[in-house]
All heavy atoms as TSV, in Angstrom:
chain	resi	resn	atom	element	x	y	z
A	1	MET	N	N	65.105	112.010	100.441
A	1	MET	CA	C	66.084	111.067	99.958
A	1	MET	C	C	66.081	109.792	100.807
A	1	MET	O	O	66.028	108.708	100.275
A	1	MET	CB	C	67.458	111.741	99.978
A	1	MET	CG	C	68.585	110.846	99.584
A	1	MET	SD	S	68.574	110.540	97.841
A	1	MET	CE	C	70.005	109.566	97.684
A	2	LEU	N	N	66.147	109.943	102.126
A	2	LEU	CA	C	66.158	108.781	103.012
A	2	LEU	C	C	64.836	108.022	102.942
A	2	LEU	O	O	64.825	106.785	102.948
A	2	LEU	CB	C	66.450	109.212	104.450
A	2	LEU	CG	C	66.525	108.084	105.472
A	2	LEU	CD1	C	67.686	107.160	105.144
A	2	LEU	CD2	C	66.671	108.644	106.864
A	3	ALA	N	N	63.737	108.744	102.847
A	3	ALA	CA	C	62.426	108.106	102.767
A	3	ALA	C	C	62.296	107.268	101.501
A	3	ALA	O	O	61.721	106.176	101.530
A	3	ALA	CB	C	61.325	109.148	102.826
A	4	SER	N	N	62.834	107.745	100.400
A	4	SER	CA	C	62.744	106.976	99.153
A	4	SER	C	C	63.619	105.724	99.218
A	4	SER	O	O	63.255	104.686	98.664
A	4	SER	CB	C	63.123	107.846	97.959
A	4	SER	OG	O	64.457	108.275	98.064
A	5	ILE	N	N	64.748	105.797	99.905
A	5	ILE	CA	C	65.593	104.612	100.064
A	5	ILE	C	C	64.886	103.569	100.922
A	5	ILE	O	O	64.901	102.375	100.604
A	5	ILE	CB	C	66.961	105.003	100.670
A	5	ILE	CG1	C	67.750	105.827	99.665
A	5	ILE	CG2	C	67.750	103.765	101.087
A	5	ILE	CD1	C	69.025	106.409	100.219
A	6	ILE	N	N	64.247	104.009	101.996
A	6	ILE	CA	C	63.492	103.085	102.853
A	6	ILE	C	C	62.336	102.473	102.086
A	6	ILE	O	O	62.052	101.281	102.211
A	6	ILE	CB	C	63.017	103.811	104.123
A	6	ILE	CG1	C	64.225	104.167	104.991
A	6	ILE	CG2	C	62.026	102.968	104.909
A	6	ILE	CD1	C	63.916	105.033	106.181
A	7	TYR	N	N	61.666	103.270	101.264
A	7	TYR	CA	C	60.553	102.773	100.442
A	7	TYR	C	C	61.048	101.709	99.463
A	7	TYR	O	O	60.430	100.651	99.327
A	7	TYR	CB	C	59.914	103.945	99.699
A	7	TYR	CG	C	58.799	103.545	98.781
A	7	TYR	CD1	C	57.554	103.178	99.287
A	7	TYR	CD2	C	58.981	103.533	97.402
A	7	TYR	CE1	C	56.533	102.807	98.447
A	7	TYR	CE2	C	57.955	103.163	96.563
A	7	TYR	CZ	C	56.743	102.799	97.080
A	7	TYR	OH	O	55.731	102.428	96.243
A	8	ILE	N	N	62.155	101.960	98.792
A	8	ILE	CA	C	62.694	101.001	97.826
A	8	ILE	C	C	63.132	99.720	98.522
A	8	ILE	O	O	62.899	98.613	98.027
A	8	ILE	CB	C	63.850	101.634	97.028
A	8	ILE	CG1	C	63.293	102.715	96.106
A	8	ILE	CG2	C	64.623	100.591	96.231
A	8	ILE	CD1	C	64.345	103.559	95.431
A	9	LEU	N	N	63.745	99.833	99.688
A	9	LEU	CA	C	64.127	98.637	100.453
A	9	LEU	C	C	62.899	97.840	100.884
A	9	LEU	O	O	62.933	96.612	100.924
A	9	LEU	CB	C	64.971	99.030	101.660
A	9	LEU	CG	C	66.378	99.528	101.357
A	9	LEU	CD1	C	67.065	99.980	102.634
A	9	LEU	CD2	C	67.187	98.461	100.663
A	10	GLY	N	N	61.806	98.530	101.206
A	10	GLY	CA	C	60.565	97.851	101.551
A	10	GLY	C	C	59.996	97.069	100.385
A	10	GLY	O	O	59.496	95.958	100.546
A	11	ILE	N	N	60.079	97.650	99.196
A	11	ILE	CA	C	59.612	96.945	98.001
A	11	ILE	C	C	60.470	95.713	97.731
A	11	ILE	O	O	59.954	94.641	97.422
A	11	ILE	CB	C	59.606	97.893	96.784
A	11	ILE	CG1	C	58.530	98.952	96.959
A	11	ILE	CG2	C	59.394	97.125	95.490
A	11	ILE	CD1	C	58.549	100.029	95.907
A	12	ILE	N	N	61.770	95.862	97.871
A	12	ILE	CA	C	62.670	94.725	97.662
A	12	ILE	C	C	62.387	93.618	98.673
A	12	ILE	O	O	62.342	92.431	98.324
A	12	ILE	CB	C	64.139	95.179	97.735
A	12	ILE	CG1	C	64.461	96.073	96.534
A	12	ILE	CG2	C	65.088	93.989	97.807
A	12	ILE	CD1	C	65.791	96.764	96.620
A	13	ALA	N	N	62.157	93.978	99.927
A	13	ALA	CA	C	61.847	92.985	100.959
A	13	ALA	C	C	60.517	92.293	100.661
A	13	ALA	O	O	60.390	91.079	100.834
A	13	ALA	CB	C	61.806	93.648	102.331
A	14	ALA	N	N	59.530	93.043	100.197
A	14	ALA	CA	C	58.229	92.460	99.882
A	14	ALA	C	C	58.335	91.502	98.696
A	14	ALA	O	O	57.726	90.422	98.700
A	14	ALA	CB	C	57.213	93.565	99.594
A	15	VAL	N	N	59.102	91.866	97.691
A	15	VAL	CA	C	59.287	90.975	96.535
A	15	VAL	C	C	60.028	89.711	96.960
A	15	VAL	O	O	59.703	88.611	96.499
A	15	VAL	CB	C	60.034	91.717	95.404
A	15	VAL	CG1	C	60.484	90.770	94.312
A	15	VAL	CG2	C	59.147	92.818	94.828
A	16	TRP	N	N	60.997	89.841	97.862
A	16	TRP	CA	C	61.680	88.648	98.364
A	16	TRP	C	C	60.687	87.715	99.064
A	16	TRP	O	O	60.745	86.501	98.895
A	16	TRP	CB	C	62.799	89.055	99.326
A	16	TRP	CG	C	63.424	87.868	99.978
A	16	TRP	CD1	C	64.368	87.038	99.453
A	16	TRP	CD2	C	63.113	87.351	101.272
A	16	TRP	NE1	N	64.666	86.053	100.352
A	16	TRP	CE2	C	63.914	86.210	101.470
A	16	TRP	CE3	C	62.234	87.751	102.284
A	16	TRP	CZ2	C	63.855	85.476	102.640
A	16	TRP	CZ3	C	62.192	87.007	103.441
A	16	TRP	CH2	C	63.003	85.882	103.612
A	17	CYS	N	N	59.765	88.300	99.838
A	17	CYS	CA	C	58.752	87.492	100.525
A	17	CYS	C	C	57.863	86.768	99.521
A	17	CYS	O	O	57.539	85.592	99.702
A	17	CYS	CB	C	57.887	88.368	101.425
A	17	CYS	SG	S	58.708	88.902	102.913
A	18	VAL	N	N	57.461	87.462	98.473
A	18	VAL	CA	C	56.613	86.843	97.448
A	18	VAL	C	C	57.342	85.675	96.797
A	18	VAL	O	O	56.756	84.602	96.609
A	18	VAL	CB	C	56.174	87.890	96.403
A	18	VAL	CG1	C	55.542	87.235	95.194
A	18	VAL	CG2	C	55.227	88.894	97.027
A	19	LEU	N	N	58.596	85.853	96.461
A	19	LEU	CA	C	59.364	84.757	95.875
A	19	LEU	C	C	59.502	83.588	96.842
A	19	LEU	O	O	59.421	82.424	96.443
A	19	LEU	CB	C	60.745	85.260	95.445
A	19	LEU	CG	C	60.756	86.255	94.294
A	19	LEU	CD1	C	62.174	86.772	94.070
A	19	LEU	CD2	C	60.192	85.648	93.038
A	20	ASP	N	N	59.683	83.888	98.116
A	20	ASP	CA	C	59.793	82.839	99.124
A	20	ASP	C	C	58.467	82.108	99.314
A	20	ASP	O	O	58.453	80.897	99.512
A	20	ASP	CB	C	60.260	83.447	100.449
A	20	ASP	CG	C	60.733	82.390	101.426
A	20	ASP	OD1	O	61.544	81.533	101.007
A	20	ASP	OD2	O	60.293	82.430	102.580
A	21	ILE	N	N	57.369	82.835	99.231
A	21	ILE	CA	C	56.048	82.211	99.356
A	21	ILE	C	C	55.808	81.227	98.219
A	21	ILE	O	O	55.341	80.106	98.429
A	21	ILE	CB	C	54.936	83.283	99.400
A	21	ILE	CG1	C	54.977	84.036	100.721
A	21	ILE	CG2	C	53.565	82.660	99.194
A	21	ILE	CD1	C	54.118	85.280	100.763
A	22	PHE	N	N	56.138	81.619	96.989
A	22	PHE	CA	C	55.902	80.737	95.854
A	22	PHE	C	C	56.900	79.593	95.782
A	22	PHE	O	O	56.692	78.644	95.048
A	22	PHE	CB	C	55.887	81.533	94.548
A	22	PHE	CG	C	54.554	82.148	94.278
A	22	PHE	CD1	C	54.332	83.490	94.523
A	22	PHE	CD2	C	53.507	81.378	93.799
A	22	PHE	CE1	C	53.099	84.061	94.289
A	22	PHE	CE2	C	52.268	81.926	93.559
A	22	PHE	CZ	C	52.060	83.269	93.804
A	23	LYS	N	N	57.966	79.644	96.558
A	23	LYS	CA	C	58.936	78.555	96.601
A	23	LYS	C	C	58.394	77.354	97.384
A	23	LYS	O	O	58.752	76.219	97.111
A	23	LYS	CB	C	60.239	79.065	97.221
A	23	LYS	CG	C	61.361	78.069	97.183
A	23	LYS	CD	C	62.681	78.689	97.601
A	23	LYS	CE	C	62.576	79.290	98.981
A	23	LYS	NZ	N	63.887	79.753	99.478
A	24	HIS	N	N	57.516	77.607	98.354
A	24	HIS	CA	C	56.966	76.525	99.175
A	24	HIS	C	C	55.885	75.778	98.404
A	24	HIS	O	O	54.984	76.381	97.838
A	24	HIS	CB	C	56.374	77.087	100.472
A	24	HIS	CG	C	57.404	77.680	101.376
A	24	HIS	ND1	N	58.331	76.915	102.048
A	24	HIS	CD2	C	57.669	78.961	101.714
A	24	HIS	CE1	C	59.108	77.699	102.758
A	24	HIS	NE2	N	58.741	78.952	102.566
A	25	ASN	N	N	55.987	74.454	98.413
A	25	ASN	CA	C	55.036	73.635	97.662
A	25	ASN	C	C	53.872	73.131	98.515
A	25	ASN	O	O	52.932	72.564	97.983
A	25	ASN	CB	C	55.754	72.433	97.039
A	25	ASN	CG	C	56.714	72.868	95.964
A	25	ASN	OD1	O	56.496	73.875	95.297
A	25	ASN	ND2	N	57.777	72.117	95.794
A	26	ASN	N	N	53.909	73.335	99.818
A	26	ASN	CA	C	52.881	72.774	100.679
A	26	ASN	C	C	51.697	73.713	100.880
A	26	ASN	O	O	50.813	73.416	101.668
A	26	ASN	CB	C	53.470	72.354	102.024
A	26	ASN	CG	C	54.167	73.498	102.731
A	26	ASN	OD1	O	54.436	74.525	102.149
A	26	ASN	ND2	N	54.459	73.297	103.993
A	27	LEU	N	N	51.639	74.832	100.176
A	27	LEU	CA	C	50.512	75.752	100.256
A	27	LEU	C	C	49.687	75.671	98.987
A	27	LEU	O	O	50.219	75.482	97.898
A	27	LEU	CB	C	50.994	77.198	100.409
A	27	LEU	CG	C	51.575	77.611	101.742
A	27	LEU	CD1	C	52.119	79.022	101.636
A	27	LEU	CD2	C	50.535	77.547	102.817
A	28	ASP	N	N	48.375	75.817	99.135
A	28	ASP	CA	C	47.516	75.901	97.958
A	28	ASP	C	C	47.744	77.227	97.254
A	28	ASP	O	O	48.188	78.205	97.853
A	28	ASP	CB	C	46.043	75.802	98.352
A	28	ASP	CG	C	45.677	74.425	98.873
A	28	ASP	OD1	O	46.356	73.456	98.472
A	28	ASP	OD2	O	44.724	74.331	99.657
A	29	LEU	N	N	47.414	77.270	95.978
A	29	LEU	CA	C	47.639	78.474	95.183
A	29	LEU	C	C	46.855	79.666	95.718
A	29	LEU	O	O	47.374	80.786	95.771
A	29	LEU	CB	C	47.268	78.220	93.721
A	29	LEU	CG	C	47.478	79.394	92.773
A	29	LEU	CD1	C	48.946	79.786	92.740
A	29	LEU	CD2	C	46.970	79.056	91.402
A	30	ILE	N	N	45.641	79.445	96.186
A	30	ILE	CA	C	44.827	80.552	96.689
A	30	ILE	C	C	45.457	81.183	97.926
A	30	ILE	O	O	45.458	82.406	98.088
A	30	ILE	CB	C	43.362	80.120	96.951
A	30	ILE	CG1	C	42.475	81.321	97.228
A	30	ILE	CG2	C	43.275	79.135	98.072
A	30	ILE	CD1	C	42.236	82.182	96.055
A	31	TRP	N	N	46.040	80.369	98.814
A	31	TRP	CA	C	46.709	80.907	100.011
A	31	TRP	C	C	47.987	81.639	99.645
A	31	TRP	O	O	48.345	82.641	100.273
A	31	TRP	CB	C	46.991	79.797	101.013
A	31	TRP	CG	C	45.749	79.343	101.694
A	31	TRP	CD1	C	45.143	78.139	101.538
A	31	TRP	CD2	C	44.945	80.106	102.594
A	31	TRP	NE1	N	44.004	78.108	102.298
A	31	TRP	CE2	C	43.849	79.294	102.963
A	31	TRP	CE3	C	45.035	81.380	103.129
A	31	TRP	CZ2	C	42.873	79.722	103.843
A	31	TRP	CZ3	C	44.047	81.811	104.008
A	31	TRP	CH2	C	42.983	80.985	104.345
A	32	LYS	N	N	48.680	81.147	98.622
A	32	LYS	CA	C	49.871	81.856	98.148
A	32	LYS	C	C	49.497	83.241	97.630
A	32	LYS	O	O	50.175	84.224	97.930
A	32	LYS	CB	C	50.558	81.060	97.044
A	32	LYS	CG	C	51.259	79.827	97.532
A	32	LYS	CD	C	51.932	79.105	96.387
A	32	LYS	CE	C	52.606	77.846	96.871
A	32	LYS	NZ	N	53.307	77.131	95.804
A	33	ILE	N	N	48.420	83.314	96.863
A	33	ILE	CA	C	47.977	84.597	96.316
A	33	ILE	C	C	47.537	85.539	97.427
A	33	ILE	O	O	47.894	86.724	97.427
A	33	ILE	CB	C	46.861	84.376	95.282
A	33	ILE	CG1	C	47.427	83.654	94.062
A	33	ILE	CG2	C	46.228	85.702	94.876
A	33	ILE	CD1	C	46.390	83.198	93.071
A	34	ILE	N	N	46.798	85.026	98.399
A	34	ILE	CA	C	46.343	85.865	99.516
A	34	ILE	C	C	47.532	86.397	100.308
A	34	ILE	O	O	47.589	87.582	100.657
A	34	ILE	CB	C	45.375	85.069	100.421
A	34	ILE	CG1	C	44.058	84.824	99.689
A	34	ILE	CG2	C	45.135	85.789	101.742
A	34	ILE	CD1	C	43.131	83.862	100.389
A	35	LEU	N	N	48.500	85.545	100.606
A	35	LEU	CA	C	49.688	85.988	101.329
A	35	LEU	C	C	50.488	87.022	100.536
A	35	LEU	O	O	50.964	88.012	101.097
A	35	LEU	CB	C	50.594	84.799	101.650
A	35	LEU	CG	C	50.212	83.960	102.852
A	35	LEU	CD1	C	51.089	82.722	102.921
A	35	LEU	CD2	C	50.354	84.764	104.121
A	36	CYS	N	N	50.613	86.802	99.248
A	36	CYS	CA	C	51.370	87.748	98.410
A	36	CYS	C	C	50.699	89.112	98.366
A	36	CYS	O	O	51.371	90.144	98.480
A	36	CYS	CB	C	51.519	87.198	97.000
A	36	CYS	SG	S	52.632	85.795	96.929
A	37	VAL	N	N	49.396	89.136	98.206
A	37	VAL	CA	C	48.679	90.408	98.185
A	37	VAL	C	C	48.815	91.118	99.520
A	37	VAL	O	O	49.043	92.333	99.577
A	37	VAL	CB	C	47.203	90.188	97.803
A	37	VAL	CG1	C	46.377	91.439	98.031
A	37	VAL	CG2	C	47.093	89.746	96.352
A	38	ALA	N	N	48.710	90.377	100.605
A	38	ALA	CA	C	48.831	90.979	101.935
A	38	ALA	C	C	50.230	91.551	102.152
A	38	ALA	O	O	50.376	92.661	102.675
A	38	ALA	CB	C	48.506	89.948	103.008
A	39	VAL	N	N	51.253	90.833	101.756
A	39	VAL	CA	C	52.624	91.312	101.944
A	39	VAL	C	C	52.890	92.531	101.069
A	39	VAL	O	O	53.463	93.523	101.527
A	39	VAL	CB	C	53.642	90.186	101.645
A	39	VAL	CG1	C	55.041	90.726	101.510
A	39	VAL	CG2	C	53.595	89.136	102.730
A	40	LEU	N	N	52.463	92.477	99.824
A	40	LEU	CA	C	52.711	93.606	98.926
A	40	LEU	C	C	51.909	94.841	99.316
A	40	LEU	O	O	52.367	95.966	99.125
A	40	LEU	CB	C	52.409	93.211	97.485
A	40	LEU	CG	C	53.403	92.233	96.862
A	40	LEU	CD1	C	52.923	91.802	95.485
A	40	LEU	CD2	C	54.786	92.835	96.779
A	41	ALA	N	N	50.729	94.642	99.876
A	41	ALA	CA	C	49.889	95.779	100.247
A	41	ALA	C	C	50.399	96.489	101.500
A	41	ALA	O	O	50.186	97.691	101.656
A	41	ALA	CB	C	48.452	95.323	100.454
A	42	THR	N	N	51.070	95.763	102.371
A	42	THR	CA	C	51.490	96.363	103.633
A	42	THR	C	C	52.999	96.588	103.732
A	42	THR	O	O	53.468	97.073	104.755
A	42	THR	CB	C	51.032	95.491	104.810
A	42	THR	OG1	O	51.569	94.176	104.646
A	42	THR	CG2	C	49.526	95.426	104.888
A	43	SER	N	N	53.749	96.234	102.717
A	43	SER	CA	C	55.183	96.474	102.593
A	43	SER	C	C	55.962	96.067	103.845
A	43	SER	O	O	56.118	94.878	104.092
A	43	SER	CB	C	55.445	97.932	102.239
A	43	SER	OG	O	56.797	98.113	101.914
A	44	TRP	N	N	56.441	97.013	104.654
A	44	TRP	CA	C	57.299	96.688	105.789
A	44	TRP	C	C	56.573	95.879	106.854
A	44	TRP	O	O	57.146	94.934	107.408
A	44	TRP	CB	C	57.874	97.956	106.422
A	44	TRP	CG	C	59.049	98.466	105.678
A	44	TRP	CD1	C	59.087	99.545	104.857
A	44	TRP	CD2	C	60.361	97.903	105.652
A	44	TRP	NE1	N	60.343	99.693	104.330
A	44	TRP	CE2	C	61.149	98.699	104.803
A	44	TRP	CE3	C	60.943	96.803	106.258
A	44	TRP	CZ2	C	62.487	98.422	104.560
A	44	TRP	CZ3	C	62.278	96.535	106.007
A	44	TRP	CH2	C	63.029	97.338	105.169
A	45	VAL	N	N	55.345	96.210	107.147
A	45	VAL	CA	C	54.593	95.453	108.159
A	45	VAL	C	C	54.373	94.024	107.668
A	45	VAL	O	O	54.552	93.061	108.422
A	45	VAL	CB	C	53.252	96.146	108.473
A	45	VAL	CG1	C	52.418	95.308	109.413
A	45	VAL	CG2	C	53.495	97.527	109.036
A	46	GLY	N	N	53.999	93.876	106.408
A	46	GLY	CA	C	53.816	92.548	105.835
A	46	GLY	C	C	55.097	91.743	105.834
A	46	GLY	O	O	55.101	90.546	106.118
A	47	PHE	N	N	56.206	92.400	105.534
A	47	PHE	CA	C	57.499	91.732	105.559
A	47	PHE	C	C	57.829	91.228	106.958
A	47	PHE	O	O	58.238	90.083	107.143
A	47	PHE	CB	C	58.597	92.675	105.064
A	47	PHE	CG	C	59.984	92.175	105.345
A	47	PHE	CD1	C	60.508	91.122	104.639
A	47	PHE	CD2	C	60.757	92.762	106.335
A	47	PHE	CE1	C	61.788	90.660	104.897
A	47	PHE	CE2	C	62.035	92.313	106.601
A	47	PHE	CZ	C	62.552	91.255	105.879
A	48	LEU	N	N	57.648	92.080	107.956
A	48	LEU	CA	C	57.965	91.702	109.333
A	48	LEU	C	C	57.074	90.570	109.835
A	48	LEU	O	O	57.549	89.626	110.470
A	48	LEU	CB	C	57.869	92.916	110.248
A	48	LEU	CG	C	58.921	94.002	109.997
A	48	LEU	CD1	C	58.621	95.223	110.848
A	48	LEU	CD2	C	60.310	93.480	110.253
A	49	VAL	N	N	55.779	90.668	109.544
A	49	VAL	CA	C	54.857	89.609	109.961
A	49	VAL	C	C	55.200	88.300	109.257
A	49	VAL	O	O	55.248	87.241	109.884
A	49	VAL	CB	C	53.389	90.014	109.690
A	49	VAL	CG1	C	52.441	88.851	109.845
A	49	VAL	CG2	C	52.993	91.158	110.605
A	50	TYR	N	N	55.453	88.366	107.959
A	50	TYR	CA	C	55.798	87.146	107.230
A	50	TYR	C	C	57.098	86.538	107.756
A	50	TYR	O	O	57.172	85.348	108.020
A	50	TYR	CB	C	55.931	87.424	105.728
A	50	TYR	CG	C	56.447	86.228	104.977
A	50	TYR	CD1	C	55.610	85.156	104.724
A	50	TYR	CD2	C	57.768	86.143	104.572
A	50	TYR	CE1	C	56.078	84.029	104.075
A	50	TYR	CE2	C	58.250	85.027	103.931
A	50	TYR	CZ	C	57.402	83.973	103.674
A	50	TYR	OH	O	57.874	82.855	103.047
A	51	TYR	N	N	58.119	87.358	107.901
A	51	TYR	CA	C	59.435	86.841	108.268
A	51	TYR	C	C	59.470	86.266	109.678
A	51	TYR	O	O	60.092	85.229	109.909
A	51	TYR	CB	C	60.491	87.932	108.119
A	51	TYR	CG	C	61.900	87.418	108.224
A	51	TYR	CD1	C	62.480	86.727	107.175
A	51	TYR	CD2	C	62.630	87.588	109.398
A	51	TYR	CE1	C	63.767	86.236	107.277
A	51	TYR	CE2	C	63.917	87.100	109.501
A	51	TYR	CZ	C	64.483	86.426	108.443
A	51	TYR	OH	O	65.750	85.931	108.557
A	52	PHE	N	N	58.793	86.915	110.632
A	52	PHE	CA	C	58.895	86.476	112.018
A	52	PHE	C	C	57.778	85.536	112.467
A	52	PHE	O	O	57.945	84.827	113.457
A	52	PHE	CB	C	58.949	87.687	112.952
A	52	PHE	CG	C	60.244	88.444	112.841
A	52	PHE	CD1	C	60.275	89.711	112.301
A	52	PHE	CD2	C	61.431	87.876	113.246
A	52	PHE	CE1	C	61.461	90.413	112.187
A	52	PHE	CE2	C	62.634	88.554	113.140
A	52	PHE	CZ	C	62.645	89.822	112.603
A	53	ILE	N	N	56.644	85.522	111.773
A	53	ILE	CA	C	55.534	84.693	112.225
A	53	ILE	C	C	55.154	83.624	111.199
A	53	ILE	O	O	55.139	82.425	111.500
A	53	ILE	CB	C	54.311	85.556	112.574
A	53	ILE	CG1	C	54.649	86.513	113.716
A	53	ILE	CG2	C	53.108	84.700	112.923
A	53	ILE	CD1	C	53.586	87.519	114.024
A	54	VAL	N	N	54.862	84.034	109.988
A	54	VAL	CA	C	54.305	83.112	108.995
A	54	VAL	C	C	55.343	82.176	108.412
A	54	VAL	O	O	55.058	80.995	108.197
A	54	VAL	CB	C	53.604	83.922	107.868
A	54	VAL	CG1	C	53.072	83.012	106.791
A	54	VAL	CG2	C	52.490	84.781	108.442
A	55	ARG	N	N	56.532	82.657	108.176
A	55	ARG	CA	C	57.549	81.865	107.500
A	55	ARG	C	C	57.876	80.568	108.243
A	55	ARG	O	O	58.086	79.524	107.626
A	55	ARG	CB	C	58.815	82.698	107.330
A	55	ARG	CG	C	59.857	82.016	106.505
A	55	ARG	CD	C	60.991	82.968	106.213
A	55	ARG	NE	N	61.929	82.339	105.309
A	55	ARG	CZ	C	63.234	82.426	105.447
A	55	ARG	NH1	N	63.748	83.120	106.433
A	55	ARG	NH2	N	64.023	81.831	104.601
A	56	SER	N	N	57.906	80.612	109.544
A	56	SER	CA	C	58.242	79.410	110.302
A	56	SER	C	C	57.098	78.406	110.336
A	56	SER	O	O	57.313	77.239	110.648
A	56	SER	CB	C	58.635	79.791	111.726
A	56	SER	OG	O	57.552	80.405	112.388
A	57	ARG	N	N	55.887	78.838	110.007
A	57	ARG	CA	C	54.716	77.949	110.068
A	57	ARG	C	C	54.395	77.296	108.739
A	57	ARG	O	O	53.584	76.383	108.704
A	57	ARG	CB	C	53.506	78.736	110.540
A	57	ARG	CG	C	53.673	79.233	111.948
A	57	ARG	CD	C	52.482	79.978	112.411
A	57	ARG	NE	N	52.767	80.560	113.724
A	57	ARG	CZ	C	51.844	80.859	114.583
A	57	ARG	NH1	N	50.582	80.678	114.290
A	57	ARG	NH2	N	52.182	81.376	115.744
A	58	ILE	N	N	55.003	77.736	107.655
A	58	ILE	CA	C	54.718	77.091	106.367
A	58	ILE	C	C	55.887	76.250	105.907
A	58	ILE	O	O	56.951	76.313	106.377
A	58	ILE	CB	C	54.330	78.097	105.264
A	58	ILE	CG1	C	55.419	79.125	105.022
A	58	ILE	CG2	C	53.033	78.749	105.590
A	58	ILE	CD1	C	55.157	80.019	103.842
């Protein structure tokens, strides 16, 4: 039960990252797609890396 809740929260966080990535206009489409695939493929790790490292640089 707890594992499924954590999994669902990870999916929600990853989708939020994807929406945030596509909100930025200063990235090329190919980089947006690469970032989205990376975040969705790694779920929590991708979310943490995006939120703490990548987000401030774009």
